[in-house]
TIVO-2410 file (N, C-alpha, C; in nm, 3 decimals):
# residues 118
REC num residu      c1      c2      c3 atome chaine
REC   1      M   7.828  11.018   9.668     N      A
REC   1      M   7.941  10.991   9.755    CA      A
REC   1      M   8.082  10.965   9.675     C      A
REC   2      F   8.188  11.045   9.717     N      A
REC   2      F   8.300  11.017   9.661    CA      A
REC   2      F   8.393  10.919   9.708     C      A
REC   3      T   8.513  10.885   9.650     N      A
REC   3      T   8.612  10.799   9.719    CA      A
REC   3      T   8.743  10.875   9.676     C      A
REC   4      V   8.820  10.881   9.789     N      A
REC   4      V   8.954  10.938   9.802    CA      A
REC   4      V   9.041  10.816   9.774     C      A
REC   5      E   9.151  10.849   9.715     N      A
REC   5      E   9.240  10.740   9.707    CA      A
REC   5      E   9.417  10.807   9.730     C      A
REC   6      I   9.477  10.743   9.808     N      A
REC   6      I   9.618  10.774   9.829    CA      A
REC   6      I   9.680  10.672   9.771     C      A
REC   7      C   9.784  10.689   9.676     N      A
REC   7      C   9.840  10.564   9.592    CA      A
REC   7      C   9.999  10.584   9.627     C      A
REC   8      D  10.045  10.473   9.697     N      A
REC   8      D  10.211  10.467   9.708    CA      A
REC   8      D  10.260  10.571   9.801     C      A
REC   9      L  10.180  10.579   9.904     N      A
REC   9      L  10.236  10.686  10.005    CA      A
REC   9      L  10.375  10.621  10.069     C      A
REC  10      E  10.481  10.697  10.044     N      A
REC  10      E  10.602  10.657  10.130    CA      A
REC  10      E  10.620  10.650  10.272     C      A
REC  11      I  10.600  10.555  10.333     N      A
REC  11      I  10.608  10.539  10.479    CA      A
REC  11      I  10.746  10.468  10.538     C      A
REC  12      M  10.774  10.483  10.650     N      A
REC  12      M  10.885  10.433  10.719    CA      A
REC  12      M  10.856  10.336  10.843     C      A
REC  13      A  10.889  10.235  10.850     N      A
REC  13      A  10.874  10.135  10.951    CA      A
REC  13      A  10.959  10.038  10.978     C      A
REC  14      R  10.961   9.990  11.115     N      A
REC  14      R  11.054   9.867  11.163    CA      A
REC  14      R  10.946   9.761  11.144     C      A
REC  15      I  10.983   9.666  11.048     N      A
REC  15      I  10.873   9.563  11.032    CA      A
REC  15      I  10.966   9.444  10.964     C      A
REC  16      G  10.914   9.326  11.020     N      A
REC  16      G  10.988   9.207  10.954    CA      A
REC  16      G  10.978   9.099  11.040     C      A
REC  17      A  10.986   8.966  10.979     N      A
REC  17      A  10.973   8.858  11.053    CA      A
REC  17      A  11.077   8.832  11.147     C      A
REC  18      F  11.214   8.882  11.104     N      A
REC  18      F  11.350   8.855  11.177    CA      A
REC  18      F  11.391   8.981  11.235     C      A
REC  19      E  11.456   8.958  11.351     N      A
REC  19      E  11.485   9.081  11.419    CA      A
REC  19      E  11.600   9.167  11.330     C      A
REC  20      E  11.703   9.112  11.248     N      A
REC  20      E  11.778   9.176  11.160    CA      A
REC  20      E  11.699   9.284  11.074     C      A
REC  21      E  11.567   9.248  11.027     N      A
REC  21      E  11.505   9.324  10.941    CA      A
REC  21      E  11.415   9.458  11.010     C      A
REC  22      R  11.399   9.429  11.165     N      A
REC  22      R  11.368   9.541  11.240    CA      A
REC  22      R  11.455   9.596  11.291     C      A
REC  23      R  11.587   9.607  11.281     N      A
REC  23      R  11.693   9.718  11.325    CA      A
REC  23      R  11.671   9.844  11.253     C      A
REC  24      E  11.654   9.830  11.147     N      A
REC  24      E  11.624   9.982  11.071    CA      A
REC  24      E  11.506   9.994  11.012     C      A
REC  25      F  11.454  10.112  11.000     N      A
REC  25      F  11.350  10.165  10.911    CA      A
REC  25      F  11.351  10.104  10.775     C      A
REC  26      Q  11.227  10.057  10.741     N      A
REC  26      Q  11.225  10.007  10.593    CA      A
REC  26      Q  11.125  10.077  10.522     C      A
REC  27      R  11.143  10.127  10.414     N      A
REC  27      R  11.060  10.179  10.329    CA      A
REC  27      R  10.941  10.083  10.241     C      A
REC  28      L  10.848  10.150  10.300     N      A
REC  28      L  10.700  10.078  10.256    CA      A
REC  28      L  10.630  10.176  10.170     C      A
REC  29      L  10.535  10.118  10.095     N      A
REC  29      L  10.435  10.205  10.021    CA      A
REC  29      L  10.308  10.158  10.043     C      A
REC  30      V  10.208  10.287  10.075     N      A
REC  30      V  10.072  10.245  10.133    CA      A
REC  30      V   9.990  10.296  10.033     C      A
REC  31      S   9.878  10.207  10.002     N      A
REC  31      S   9.753  10.298   9.913    CA      A
REC  31      S   9.650  10.266   9.998     C      A
REC  32      V   9.569  10.351   9.992     N      A
REC  32      V   9.442  10.345  10.080    CA      A
REC  32      V   9.342  10.414   9.993     C      A
REC  33      S   9.200  10.360  10.012     N      A
REC  33      S   9.105  10.427   9.959    CA      A
REC  33      S   8.978  10.425  10.066     C      A
REC  34      F   8.908  10.544  10.071     N      A
REC  34      F   8.789  10.537  10.145    CA      A
REC  34      F   8.696  10.652  10.084     C      A
REC  35      P   8.551  10.636  10.126     N      A
REC  35      P   8.457  10.715  10.088    CA      A
REC  35      P   8.455  10.841  10.176     C      A
REC  36      V   8.394  10.946  10.110     N      A
REC  36      V   8.375  11.070  10.172    CA      A
REC  36      V   8.234  11.107  10.143     C      A
REC  37      P   8.154  11.176  10.219     N      A
REC  37      P   8.027  11.210  10.180    CA      A
REC  37      P   8.056  11.329  10.080     C      A
REC  38      D   7.946  11.346   9.989     N      A
REC  38      D   7.916  11.482   9.915    CA      A
REC  38      D   7.937  11.600   9.985     C      A
REC  39      P   8.033  11.702   9.944     N      A
REC  39      P   8.034  11.807  10.024    CA      A
REC  39      P   7.951  11.914  10.026     C      A
REC  40      K   7.905  11.969  10.151     N      A
REC  40      K   7.788  12.063  10.149    CA      A
REC  40      K   7.862  12.210  10.106     C      A
REC  41      G   7.965  12.226  10.103     N      A
REC  41      G   8.024  12.334  10.027    CA      A
REC  41      G   8.192  12.313   9.989     C      A
REC  42      D   8.238  12.403   9.954     N      A
REC  42      D   8.402  12.425   9.910    CA      A
REC  42      D   8.477  12.427  10.003     C      A
REC  43      D   8.483  12.373  10.120     N      A
REC  43      D   8.557  12.384  10.222    CA      A
REC  43      D   8.613  12.244  10.279     C      A
REC  44      L   8.718  12.259  10.339     N      A
REC  44      L   8.813  12.150  10.380    CA      A
REC  44      L   8.719  12.063  10.510     C      A
REC  45      C   8.668  12.171  10.577     N      A
REC  45      C   8.587  12.090  10.700    CA      A
REC  45      C   8.455  12.019  10.650     C      A
REC  46      D   8.420  12.019  10.509     N      A
REC  46      D   8.307  11.924  10.464    CA      A
REC  46      D   8.358  11.799  10.412     C      A
REC  47      T   8.481  11.768  10.433     N      A
REC  47      T   8.532  11.634  10.375    CA      A
REC  47      T   8.636  11.588  10.482     C      A
REC  48      V   8.717  11.466  10.463     N      A
REC  48      V   8.813  11.414  10.493    CA      A
REC  48      V   8.965  11.465  10.451     C      A
REC  49      D   9.021  11.531  10.564     N      A
REC  49      D   9.146  11.590  10.490    CA      A
REC  49      D   9.259  11.475  10.452     C      A
REC  50      Y   9.278  11.454  10.360     N      A
REC  50      Y   9.370  11.336  10.288    CA      A
REC  50      Y   9.511  11.385  10.314     C      A
REC  51      A   9.555  11.484  10.348     N      A
REC  51      A   9.694  11.512  10.401    CA      A
REC  51      A   9.695  11.464  10.577     C      A
REC  52      A   9.605  11.491  10.619     N      A
REC  52      A   9.594  11.448  10.766    CA      A
REC  52      A   9.595  11.297  10.793     C      A
REC  53      V   9.515  11.240  10.666     N      A
REC  53      V   9.529  11.109  10.675    CA      A
REC  53      V   9.669  11.047  10.643     C      A
REC  54      A   9.714  11.102  10.546     N      A
REC  54      A   9.865  11.058  10.531    CA      A
REC  54      A   9.978  11.082  10.649     C      A
REC  55      E   9.964  11.199  10.703     N      A
REC  55      E  10.035  11.202  10.835    CA      A
REC  55      E  10.014  11.131  10.929     C      A
REC  56      A   9.872  11.104  10.952     N      A
REC  56      A   9.849  10.981  11.051    CA      A
REC  56      A   9.890  10.849  11.023     C      A
REC  57      L   9.898  10.804  10.887     N      A
REC  57      L   9.954  10.670  10.855    CA      A
REC  57      L  10.111  10.676  10.861     C      A
REC  58      R  10.167  10.762  10.848     N      A
REC  58      R  10.303  10.774  10.876    CA      A
REC  58      R  10.346  10.768  11.028     C      A
REC  59      A  10.268  10.833  11.105     N      A
REC  59      A  10.294  10.821  11.243    CA      A
REC  59      A  10.274  10.685  11.287     C      A
REC  60      C  10.139  10.615  11.251     N      A
REC  60      C  10.127  10.468  11.281    CA      A
REC  60      C  10.228  10.412  11.239     C      A
REC  61      A  10.268  10.414  11.131     N      A
REC  61      A  10.392  10.286  11.084    CA      A
REC  61      A  10.519  10.334  11.180     C      A
REC  62      K  10.559  10.434  11.188     N      A
REC  62      K  10.678  10.477  11.289    CA      A
REC  62      K  10.674  10.431  11.423     C      A
REC  63      A  10.553  10.409  11.474     N      A
REC  63      A  10.518  10.357  11.606    CA      A
REC  63      A  10.552  10.228  11.638     C      A
REC  64      G  10.644  10.206  11.705     N      A
REC  64      G  10.682  10.043  11.738    CA      A
REC  64      G  10.723   9.955  11.634     C      A
REC  65      E  10.733   9.853  11.666     N      A
REC  65      E  10.779   9.721  11.564    CA      A
REC  65      E  10.675   9.632  11.541     C      A
REC  66      R  10.693   9.582  11.445     N      A
REC  66      R  10.592   9.466  11.380    CA      A
REC  66      R  10.654   9.359  11.323     C      A
REC  67      K  10.632   9.254  11.335     N      A
REC  67      K  10.666   9.126  11.261    CA      A
REC  67      K  10.575   9.111  11.130     C      A
REC  68      L  10.462   9.143  11.114     N      A
REC  68      L  10.399   9.115  10.997    CA      A
REC  68      L  10.332   9.233  10.931     C      A
REC  69      L  10.328   9.247  10.794     N      A
REC  69      L  10.277   9.355  10.725    CA      A
REC  69      L  10.133   9.355  10.761     C      A
REC  70      E  10.059   9.219  10.790     N      A
REC  70      E   9.920   9.211  10.821    CA      A
REC  70      E   9.871   9.287  10.943     C      A
REC  71      T   9.967   9.306  11.043     N      A
REC  71      T   9.951   9.363  11.156    CA      A
REC  71      T   9.956   9.506  11.147     C      A
REC  72      L  10.033   9.552  11.070     N      A
REC  72      L  10.055   9.699  11.026    CA      A
REC  72      L   9.913   9.761  10.932     C      A
REC  73      C   9.881   9.672  10.862     N      A
REC  73      C   9.755   9.682  10.767    CA      A
REC  73      C   9.640   9.691  10.868     C      A
REC  74      A   9.632   9.592  10.951     N      A
REC  74      A   9.504   9.607  11.046    CA      A
REC  74      A   9.521   9.741  11.120     C      A
REC  75      E   9.631   9.778  11.173     N      A
REC  75      E   9.647   9.898  11.262    CA      A
REC  75      E   9.614  10.024  11.170     C      A
REC  76      I   9.632  10.018  11.037     N      A
REC  76      I   9.578  10.124  10.955    CA      A
REC  76      I   9.435  10.153  10.928     C      A
REC  77      V   9.401  10.032  10.921     N      A
REC  77      V   9.231  10.021  10.879    CA      A
REC  77      V   9.179  10.085  11.028     C      A
REC  78      Q   9.217  10.042  11.144     N      A
REC  78      Q   9.182  10.109  11.281    CA      A
REC  78      Q   9.213  10.252  11.291     C      A
REC  79      E   9.318  10.306  11.243     N      A
REC  79      E   9.362  10.427  11.265    CA      A
REC  79      E   9.228  10.528  11.166     C      A
REC  80      I   9.218  10.493  11.044     N      A
REC  80      I   9.119  10.544  10.985    CA      A
REC  80      I   8.989  10.548  11.016     C      A
REC  81      R   8.959  10.433  11.089     N      A
REC  81      R   8.823  10.437  11.125    CA      A
REC  81      R   8.797  10.527  11.232     C      A
REC  82      L   8.898  10.524  11.337     N      A
REC  82      L   8.900  10.597  11.457    CA      A
REC  82      L   8.920  10.713  11.452     C      A
REC  83      R   9.011  10.747  11.388     N      A
REC  83      R   9.034  10.891  11.378    CA      A
REC  83      R   8.955  10.978  11.281     C      A
REC  84      F   8.935  10.922  11.176     N      A
REC  84      F   8.864  11.001  11.070    CA      A
REC  84      F   8.720  10.972  11.053     C      A
REC  85      G   8.638  10.849  11.121     N      A
REC  85      G   8.522  10.815  11.116    CA      A
REC  85      G   8.467  10.772  10.981     C      A
REC  86      V   8.583  10.693  10.888     N      A
REC  86      V   8.514  10.650  10.789    CA      A
REC  86      V   8.560  10.519  10.784     C      A
REC  87      E   8.500  10.440  10.707     N      A
REC  87      E   8.545  10.284  10.662    CA      A
REC  87      E   8.622  10.280  10.553     C      A
REC  88      P   8.740  10.240  10.555     N      A
REC  88      P   8.828  10.213  10.418    CA      A
REC  88      P   8.774  10.134  10.362     C      A
REC  89      D   8.779  10.136  10.225     N      A
REC  89      D   8.756  10.045  10.119    CA      A
REC  89      D   8.858   9.942  10.091     C      A
REC  90      C   8.985   9.985  10.084     N      A
REC  90      C   9.104   9.906  10.095    CA      A
REC  90      C   9.217   9.951  10.146     C      A
REC  91      V   9.313   9.884  10.164     N      A
REC  91      V   9.434   9.900  10.234    CA      A
REC  91      V   9.553   9.811  10.164     C      A
REC  92      M   9.658   9.835  10.086     N      A
REC  92      M   9.760   9.798  10.052    CA      A
REC  92      M   9.905   9.837  10.095     C      A
REC  93      I   9.970   9.768  10.141     N      A
REC  93      I  10.106   9.780  10.184    CA      A
REC  93      I  10.220   9.717  10.099     C      A
REC  94      K  10.315   9.783  10.030     N      A
REC  94      K  10.405   9.699   9.958    CA      A
REC  94      K  10.541   9.704  10.001     C      A
REC  95      K  10.615   9.597  10.046     N      A
REC  95      K  10.751   9.603  10.083    CA      A
REC  95      K  10.837   9.564   9.995     C      A
REC  96      F  10.957   9.583   9.997     N      A
REC  96      F  11.079   9.573   9.913    CA      A
REC  96      F  11.176   9.473   9.986     C      A
REC  97      I  11.143   9.350   9.973     N      A
REC  97      I  11.229   9.261  10.062    CA      A
REC  97      I  11.260   9.140   9.964     C      A
REC  98      L  11.206   9.089   9.897     N      A
REC  98      L  11.232   8.976   9.800    CA      A
REC  98      L  11.323   9.002   9.703     C      A
REC  99      P  11.450   8.922   9.671     N      A
REC  99      P  11.519   8.946   9.547    CA      A
REC  99      P  11.428   8.898   9.428     C      A
REC 100      E  11.459   8.974   9.314     N      A
REC 100      E  11.418   8.944   9.176    CA      A
REC 100      E  11.266   8.943   9.201     C      A
REC 101      T  11.203   9.018   9.295     N      A
REC 101      T  11.079   9.084   9.278    CA      A
REC 101      T  11.056   9.221   9.282     C      A
REC 102      R  10.943   9.290   9.231     N      A
REC 102      R  10.922   9.442   9.264    CA      A
REC 102      R  10.899   9.454   9.376     C      A
REC 103      W  10.801   9.397   9.451     N      A
REC 103      W  10.760   9.408   9.588    CA      A
REC 103      W  10.660   9.296   9.632     C      A
REC 104      V  10.642   9.276   9.759     N      A
REC 104      V  10.545   9.196   9.825    CA      A
REC 104      V  10.439   9.275   9.879     C      A
REC 105      A  10.308   9.242   9.871     N      A
REC 105      A  10.217   9.312   9.939    CA      A
REC 105      A  10.108   9.244  10.031     C      A
REC 106      V  10.050   9.313  10.100     N      A
REC 106      V   9.930   9.273  10.200    CA      A
REC 106      V   9.814   9.359  10.147     C      A
REC 107      H   9.713   9.310  10.125     N      A
REC 107      H   9.607   9.368  10.066    CA      A
REC 107      H   9.494   9.364  10.168     C      A
REC 108      W   9.427   9.458  10.185     N      A
REC 108      W   9.287   9.435  10.303    CA      A
REC 108      W   9.194   9.511  10.228     C      A
REC 109      S   9.066   9.447  10.221     N      A
REC 109      S   8.953   9.477  10.157    CA      A
REC 109      S   8.848   9.482  10.236     C      A
REC 110      S   8.736   9.598  10.255     N      A
REC 110      S   8.619   9.597  10.331    CA      A
REC 110      S   8.526   9.483  10.269     C      A
REC 111      S   8.546   9.438  10.132     N      A
REC 111      S   8.447   9.354  10.089    CA      A
REC 111      S   8.493   9.208  10.145     C      A
REC 112      T   8.616   9.190  10.155     N      A
REC 112      T   8.661   9.070  10.224    CA      A
REC 112      T   8.679   9.025  10.356     C      A
REC 113      R   8.691   9.157  10.429     N      A
REC 113      R   8.737   9.166  10.558    CA      A
REC 113      R   8.841   9.047  10.624     C      A
REC 114      M   8.943   9.089  10.518     N      A
REC 114      M   9.085   8.995  10.550    CA      A
REC 114      M   9.126   9.035  10.705     C      A
REC 115      G   9.225   8.949  10.726     N      A
REC 115      G   9.290   8.989  10.880    CA      A
REC 115      G   9.233   8.990  10.999     C      A
REC 116      G   9.111   8.961  10.996     N      A
REC 116      G   9.056   8.963  11.114    CA      A
REC 116      G   8.997   9.127  11.171     C      A
REC 117      V   8.997   9.210  11.086     N      A
REC 117      V   8.979   9.360  11.112    CA      A
REC 117      V   8.830   9.371  11.079     C      A
REC 118      R   8.742   9.391  11.168     N      A
REC 118      R   8.608   9.399  11.152    CA      A
REC 118      R   8.551   9.548  11.209     C      A
***
């Protein structure tokens, strides 16, 4: 079994607890990891296309508005499960909103099952 990792994928989303935060798209960084089976050959159809995963995550983030990072994180977990048929190991979303911090993040892990995503 192999693990695919996508680290700090730049996505845009209308997200924030306050309406003024959601007026414009905000830059977020998403990292995900998920297992893929041992390939039977040297062909893309033998694995999960990580470029397709990245595009799906971008599309998911751009669709609609959300108040909470946790909501978007849960939606990303579901998108990976339903569209690609794999169970993510972890998802982390970084947001650049608080002064004097590098970022604020929400992290979902299959081992802790945070956020009510099962």
